[in-house]
BAVEX-40520 format. One record per residue: residue number from 0; residue in one letter; x, y, z of N, C-alpha, C, CB in turn. Coordinates in steps of 0.1 Angstrom, whole numbers, plus 5000, padded with zeros to 4 digits. Glycine has a CB too. Layout:
BAVEX-40520
[NUM, A, [X, Y, Z], [X, Y, Z], [X, Y, Z], [X, Y, Z]]
...
This chain:
BAVEX-40520
[0, M, [8529, 8001, 8674], [8538, 8009, 8682], [8534, 8008, 8696], [8537, 8024, 8677]]
[1, S, [8544, 8008, 8705], [8541, 8008, 8719], [8542, 8022, 8724], [8551, 7999, 8726]]
[2, G, [8537, 8023, 8736], [8538, 8037, 8742], [8524, 8043, 8743], [8547, 8046, 8735]]
[3, T, [8523, 8055, 8746], [8511, 8062, 8748], [8505, 8068, 8736], [8512, 8073, 8759]]
[4, G, [8513, 8068, 8725], [8509, 8074, 8713], [8515, 8088, 8711], [8494, 8075, 8712]]
[5, D, [8522, 8092, 8721], [8529, 8105, 8720], [8540, 8103, 8711], [8534, 8110, 8734]]
[6, A, [8542, 8113, 8702], [8553, 8112, 8692], [8566, 8111, 8698], [8552, 8124, 8683]]
[7, S, [8568, 8116, 8710], [8582, 8115, 8716], [8585, 8101, 8720], [8582, 8124, 8728]]
[8, T, [8575, 8092, 8721], [8578, 8078, 8725], [8581, 8069, 8714], [8566, 8072, 8733]]
[9, V, [8580, 8074, 8701], [8582, 8066, 8690], [8597, 8064, 8688], [8576, 8072, 8677]]
[10, S, [8602, 8052, 8687], [8617, 8050, 8685], [8621, 8053, 8671], [8621, 8036, 8689]]
[11, A, [8633, 8057, 8669], [8638, 8060, 8656], [8637, 8048, 8646], [8653, 8064, 8656]]
[12, S, [8639, 8036, 8651], [8637, 8024, 8642], [8623, 8023, 8638], [8642, 8012, 8649]]
[13, T, [8613, 8026, 8647], [8599, 8025, 8643], [8596, 8035, 8632], [8590, 8026, 8655]]
[14, E, [8601, 8047, 8634], [8599, 8058, 8624], [8605, 8054, 8611], [8605, 8071, 8629]]
[15, D, [8616, 8047, 8611], [8622, 8043, 8598], [8613, 8033, 8591], [8636, 8036, 8601]]
[16, V, [8606, 8024, 8599], [8597, 8014, 8593], [8585, 8021, 8587], [8593, 8004, 8603]]
[17, L, [8580, 8031, 8595], [8568, 8038, 8590], [8571, 8047, 8578], [8562, 8047, 8601]]
[18, M, [8583, 8052, 8577], [8588, 8060, 8566], [8580, 8073, 8564], [8587, 8052, 8553]]
[19, F, [8571, 8077, 8573], [8565, 8090, 8571], [8562, 8096, 8585], [8552, 8089, 8563]]
[20, P, [8572, 8102, 8592], [8570, 8108, 8605], [8561, 8120, 8603], [8583, 8112, 8611]]
[21, I, [8551, 8122, 8612], [8543, 8134, 8611], [8551, 8146, 8613], [8531, 8133, 8622]]
[22, P, [8550, 8156, 8605], [8559, 8168, 8605], [8558, 8176, 8618], [8556, 8177, 8594]]
[23, D, [8546, 8177, 8624], [8544, 8186, 8636], [8543, 8177, 8648], [8532, 8195, 8634]]
[24, H, [8553, 8175, 8656], [8553, 8166, 8667], [8548, 8172, 8680], [8567, 8161, 8669]]
[25, D, [8544, 8184, 8681], [8540, 8190, 8693], [8525, 8187, 8696], [8543, 8205, 8694]]
[26, G, [8518, 8181, 8687], [8504, 8178, 8689], [8495, 8188, 8684], [8502, 8175, 8703]]
[27, D, [8499, 8200, 8681], [8491, 8210, 8676], [8492, 8211, 8660], [8494, 8224, 8682]]
[28, P, [8481, 8209, 8653], [8482, 8209, 8638], [8487, 8223, 8634], [8469, 8205, 8632]]
[29, T, [8493, 8223, 8623], [8498, 8236, 8616], [8485, 8244, 8612], [8507, 8234, 8605]]
[30, P, [8484, 8257, 8614], [8473, 8264, 8610], [8471, 8264, 8595], [8474, 8279, 8614]]
[31, G, [8459, 8265, 8590], [8457, 8265, 8576], [8451, 8252, 8570], [8469, 8268, 8569]]
[32, L, [8449, 8242, 8578], [8444, 8229, 8573], [8430, 8231, 8568], [8445, 8219, 8584]]
[33, D, [8421, 8238, 8576], [8408, 8239, 8571], [8407, 8246, 8558], [8400, 8247, 8582]]
[34, A, [8415, 8256, 8556], [8415, 8263, 8543], [8420, 8254, 8532], [8424, 8276, 8544]]
[35, A, [8430, 8246, 8535], [8435, 8236, 8525], [8424, 8226, 8521], [8448, 8229, 8530]]
[36, L, [8417, 8221, 8531], [8407, 8211, 8528], [8395, 8218, 8520], [8401, 8205, 8541]]
[37, A, [8392, 8230, 8524], [8381, 8237, 8516], [8385, 8239, 8502], [8378, 8251, 8523]]
[38, E, [8398, 8242, 8499], [8403, 8244, 8486], [8403, 8231, 8478], [8418, 8250, 8486]]
[39, I, [8406, 8220, 8484], [8406, 8207, 8477], [8391, 8204, 8474], [8412, 8196, 8486]]
[40, D, [8382, 8206, 8483], [8368, 8204, 8480], [8363, 8213, 8469], [8360, 8206, 8493]]
[41, R, [8367, 8225, 8469], [8363, 8234, 8458], [8368, 8230, 8445], [8368, 8249, 8462]]
[42, R, [8381, 8227, 8444], [8387, 8223, 8431], [8383, 8209, 8426], [8402, 8224, 8433]]
[43, Y, [8381, 8200, 8435], [8379, 8186, 8431], [8367, 8180, 8438], [8391, 8177, 8434]]
[44, P, [8355, 8186, 8435], [8343, 8182, 8442], [8339, 8167, 8440], [8331, 8190, 8438]]
[45, A, [8341, 8162, 8428], [8337, 8148, 8425], [8349, 8139, 8420], [8327, 8148, 8414]]
[46, H, [8361, 8144, 8423], [8373, 8136, 8419], [8374, 8124, 8427], [8386, 8145, 8420]]
[47, P, [8377, 8112, 8421], [8378, 8100, 8428], [8390, 8100, 8438], [8380, 8088, 8419]]
[48, M, [8400, 8109, 8437], [8411, 8109, 8446], [8409, 8121, 8456], [8424, 8111, 8439]]
[49, R, [8398, 8127, 8457], [8396, 8138, 8466], [8400, 8135, 8481], [8382, 8143, 8466]]
[50, R, [8395, 8123, 8486], [8398, 8119, 8499], [8413, 8117, 8501], [8391, 8106, 8503]]
[51, A, [8420, 8111, 8492], [8434, 8109, 8493], [8441, 8123, 8493], [8439, 8101, 8481]]
[52, L, [8437, 8132, 8485], [8442, 8146, 8485], [8440, 8152, 8499], [8436, 8155, 8474]]
[53, R, [8428, 8151, 8504], [8425, 8156, 8518], [8434, 8149, 8528], [8410, 8154, 8521]]
[54, A, [8437, 8136, 8527], [8445, 8129, 8536], [8460, 8135, 8535], [8445, 8114, 8534]]
[55, A, [8464, 8138, 8523], [8478, 8143, 8521], [8479, 8157, 8528], [8481, 8144, 8506]]
[56, A, [8468, 8165, 8526], [8468, 8178, 8533], [8469, 8177, 8548], [8456, 8186, 8529]]
[57, C, [8461, 8167, 8554], [8462, 8165, 8568], [8476, 8161, 8572], [8452, 8154, 8572]]
[58, Y, [8482, 8152, 8565], [8496, 8148, 8568], [8505, 8160, 8567], [8500, 8137, 8558]]
[59, N, [8504, 8168, 8556], [8513, 8179, 8555], [8512, 8189, 8566], [8511, 8186, 8541]]
[60, H, [8499, 8190, 8571], [8497, 8200, 8582], [8499, 8194, 8596], [8483, 8206, 8581]]
[61, G, [8503, 8182, 8597], [8506, 8176, 8610], [8494, 8172, 8618], [8515, 8185, 8617]]
[62, D, [8483, 8168, 8612], [8472, 8164, 8620], [8469, 8149, 8618], [8459, 8172, 8616]]
[63, P, [8475, 8141, 8627], [8474, 8126, 8625], [8460, 8121, 8626], [8483, 8119, 8634]]
[64, M, [8452, 8126, 8635], [8438, 8121, 8636], [8430, 8124, 8624], [8431, 8127, 8649]]
[65, R, [8431, 8136, 8619], [8423, 8139, 8606], [8428, 8131, 8595], [8423, 8154, 8603]]
[66, W, [8442, 8129, 8594], [8448, 8120, 8584], [8442, 8106, 8584], [8463, 8120, 8585]]
[67, H, [8441, 8101, 8596], [8435, 8087, 8598], [8421, 8087, 8593], [8436, 8083, 8612]]
[68, V, [8413, 8097, 8597], [8399, 8097, 8593], [8398, 8098, 8577], [8391, 8109, 8599]]
[69, E, [8405, 8107, 8571], [8405, 8108, 8557], [8409, 8095, 8550], [8413, 8120, 8552]]
[70, M, [8419, 8089, 8555], [8424, 8076, 8549], [8413, 8066, 8550], [8437, 8071, 8556]]
[71, Q, [8406, 8065, 8561], [8395, 8055, 8563], [8384, 8058, 8553], [8390, 8055, 8577]]
[72, L, [8380, 8071, 8552], [8370, 8075, 8542], [8374, 8072, 8528], [8366, 8090, 8544]]
[73, S, [8387, 8074, 8525], [8392, 8071, 8512], [8391, 8056, 8509], [8407, 8075, 8511]]
[74, L, [8393, 8048, 8518], [8392, 8033, 8516], [8377, 8030, 8514], [8398, 8025, 8528]]
[75, D, [8368, 8036, 8522], [8354, 8034, 8520], [8349, 8038, 8506], [8346, 8041, 8531]]
[76, E, [8354, 8049, 8501], [8350, 8054, 8488], [8355, 8045, 8477], [8354, 8068, 8486]]
[77, F, [8368, 8040, 8479], [8374, 8031, 8470], [8366, 8018, 8469], [8389, 8028, 8474]]
[78, A, [8362, 8013, 8480], [8353, 8001, 8481], [8340, 8003, 8473], [8350, 7997, 8495]]
[79, D, [8334, 8015, 8475], [8322, 8017, 8468], [8324, 8018, 8453], [8316, 8031, 8473]]
[80, M, [8335, 8025, 8448], [8338, 8026, 8434], [8340, 8013, 8427], [8349, 8036, 8432]]
[81, Q, [8347, 8004, 8435], [8351, 7991, 8429], [8341, 7980, 8431], [8364, 7987, 8435]]
[82, G, [8330, 7983, 8439], [8320, 7973, 8442], [8325, 7963, 8451], [8315, 7967, 8429]]
[83, L, [8334, 7967, 8460], [8340, 7957, 8470], [8334, 7960, 8484], [8355, 7959, 8471]]
[84, S, [8334, 7949, 8492], [8329, 7951, 8506], [8341, 7957, 8513], [8325, 7938, 8512]]
[85, R, [8339, 7962, 8525], [8349, 7968, 8533], [8359, 7957, 8537], [8344, 7975, 8546]]
[86, R, [8354, 7945, 8539], [8362, 7933, 8543], [8372, 7930, 8531], [8354, 7921, 8546]]
[87, E, [8367, 7931, 8519], [8376, 7928, 8508], [8387, 7939, 8506], [8368, 7928, 8495]]
[88, V, [8384, 7951, 8509], [8394, 7962, 8509], [8404, 7959, 8520], [8387, 7976, 8510]]
[89, D, [8399, 7956, 8532], [8408, 7953, 8543], [8418, 7942, 8540], [8401, 7950, 8556]]
[90, Q, [8413, 7932, 8532], [8422, 7920, 8528], [8433, 7925, 8519], [8413, 7909, 8522]]
[91, L, [8430, 7936, 8511], [8440, 7941, 8502], [8450, 7950, 8510], [8433, 7949, 8491]]
[92, V, [8446, 7957, 8520], [8454, 7966, 8527], [8462, 7960, 8539], [8446, 7978, 8532]]
[93, V, [8455, 7951, 8546], [8461, 7946, 8559], [8474, 7937, 8556], [8451, 7938, 8566]]
[94, P, [8474, 7930, 8545], [8486, 7922, 8543], [8499, 7930, 8542], [8485, 7914, 8531]]
[95, A, [8498, 7942, 8537], [8510, 7951, 8537], [8514, 7955, 8551], [8507, 7964, 8529]]
[96, R, [8505, 7957, 8560], [8508, 7960, 8574], [8514, 7948, 8581], [8495, 7964, 8582]]
[97, R, [8509, 7936, 8578], [8515, 7924, 8584], [8529, 7922, 8578], [8506, 7912, 8580]]
[98, F, [8532, 7925, 8566], [8545, 7924, 8560], [8555, 7933, 8568], [8545, 7928, 8545]]
[99, V, [8551, 7945, 8571], [8559, 7954, 8579], [8561, 7948, 8593], [8553, 7968, 8580]]
[100, E, [8551, 7943, 8599], [8552, 7937, 8613], [8561, 7925, 8613], [8538, 7933, 8618]]
[101, R, [8561, 7917, 8602], [8570, 7905, 8602], [8584, 7910, 8600], [8566, 7896, 8590]]
[102, R, [8587, 7921, 8593], [8600, 7925, 8591], [8606, 7934, 8602], [8601, 7933, 8578]]
[103, T, [8597, 7937, 8612], [8602, 7946, 8623], [8604, 7937, 8635], [8591, 7957, 8626]]
[104, P, [8615, 7937, 8641], [8617, 7928, 8653], [8607, 7932, 8664], [8632, 7930, 8658]]
[105, R, [8602, 7922, 8671], [8592, 7924, 8681], [8596, 7934, 8691], [8588, 7910, 8688]]
[106, S, [8609, 7935, 8694], [8613, 7945, 8704], [8612, 7959, 8700], [8628, 7942, 8708]]
[107, E, [8611, 7961, 8687], [8610, 7975, 8681], [8595, 7979, 8678], [8618, 7976, 8669]]
[108, R, [8586, 7970, 8680], [8572, 7973, 8677], [8566, 7981, 8688], [8563, 7961, 8674]]
């Protein structure tokens, strides 16, 4: 994406490609995220999808930075569970991003 990262600079066509606009565009996360994360940790302390659930909560509460952190940690835990290096996981994930980039006209990136 081009621009400063401000949600207002994201074009509609780019949002269509991403398919998941962050619900809260004013930059302030919706209150209650910490409580939601604590509840996930309480209910699923050792669940293999705990990080993915935490990422979903961050997304639902409109906190893109914490969503990104949880997604990265989720990939790290996935790599550990599968006995893969981080590079191997990136090779699985990055081609999907390249596919989207190839299908998006350069003027819309």
